[in-house]
C-alpha positions, -999 to 999 in steps of 0.1 A, spaced: -89 25 243 -71 58 249 -74 53 287 -57 19 284 -30 34 262 -25 62 287 -23 38 316 2 16 297 23 46 288 23 58 324 33 24 336 61 23 311 74 57 323 73 45 359 92 14 349 119 34 330 122 58 359 128 29 383 156 14 362 191 19 376 214 44 359 231 33 327 259 8 331 291 2 312 310 -31 308 346 -36 318 369 -65 306 390 -78 334 428 -74 328 457 -93 344 464 -78 378 428 -65 383 409 -71 415 373 -62 422 384 -37 447 407 -19 422 381 -19 395 355 -5 420 380 23 431 387 32 394 350 35 386 338 52 418 316 23 429 318 -6 454 327 -43 451 291 -52 462 276 -30 435 298 -46 408 290 -81 420 253 -73 420 253 -57 386 275 -85 371 257 -114 389 291 -124 404 289 -137 440 326 -144 447 356 -122 447 374 -144 422 377 -127 387 398 -137 357 413 -119 327 389 -116 299 358 -118 321 333 -90 314 319 -71 344 290 -46 345 300 -13 361 268 1 376 259 38 371 289 46 349 272 46 315 307 47 299 336 69 308 333 107 311 370 111 319 378 128 286 363 150 260 367 144 222 396 169 221 413 152 251 408 119 234 425 132 203 454 148 222 459 116 242 459 94 210 485 118 195 507 114 226 503 76 224 513 76 188 543 98 193 556 81 225 546 45 219 545 38 182 558 3 177 553 -7 213 529 -35 224 493 -26 228 496 -27 266 525 -3 264 503 21 244 476 19 271 503 24 297 513 57 282 477 69 285 474 54 320 504 75 331 485 106 320 454 96 339 475 87 370 491 121 369 457 139 365 446 121 397 479 129 416 480 162 434 516 169 422 505 173 386 480 194 366 443 183 370 435 180 332 447 159 304 460 189 284 476 203 315 495 170 320 504 166 283 516 202 279 535 204 313 569 217 304 595 189 299 570 162 307 570 144 274 598 145 248 574 142 219 557 174 230 590 192 235 603 182 201 569 186 182 567 149 172 532 148 187 519 171 158 538 152 131 523 118 137 487 110 128 471 89 155 460 54 145 428 37 154 448 16 178 460 47 196 425 60 200 414 26 213 444 25 238 433 60 251 398 48 256 409 16 274 429 37 298 400 61 303 379 30 311 403 21 339 428 -3 324 462 5 340 488 -20 330 515 2 347 501 -4 382 498 32 390 530 45 373 535 83 370 566 81 347 579 60 318 611 60 298 631 39 274 661 26 293 682 23 262 680 61 256 698 86 279 674 101 305 678 122 336 694 101 363 666 111 386 643 88 366 664 58 378 656 67 414 619 61 409 605 27 420 598 7 389 563 -9 386 567 -29 354 583 -30 320 562 -32 289 580 -35 256 609 -9 255 595 12 283 600 11 321 572 24 341 577 39 376 560 58 404 
């Protein structure tokens, strides 16, 4: 009996070892393509299609895809998550949910752009980058559960700003240079630009 148990346990270990790496799910958002999703998650269209059992390039908002080998996002630590949620709360309180995600997406877009610091704190604390950091509002607002969720959605790859590096409220005076940036979209009271 012990021999049978040992063989069964050995077979189970072999089966587990042969399984693919953990996978995360991703909910398709308006404007997404398989190629963009693959780029954001460091995989290929073919791997997403295979993992999701999708054999066409047509996807639709709300569809759930499996992202192979990602096992969830590793793009931010718990302290980064808290800092990003604070920034969202301070910069986008009262904005639509997509606008809250957009604020976080701008931070991730900057982290990936060579002209900005390479970490979330580096981007957030960069001198003059965010008014709420300059005036201390980021520390006076307690982040909501919605702000934490928006930060996580951005970390998982949702970018409703289409690659924006900047955002501002056009009804508030800003540096005229901001108006020279190509606008990607408007969400709520914020313009987003590259």
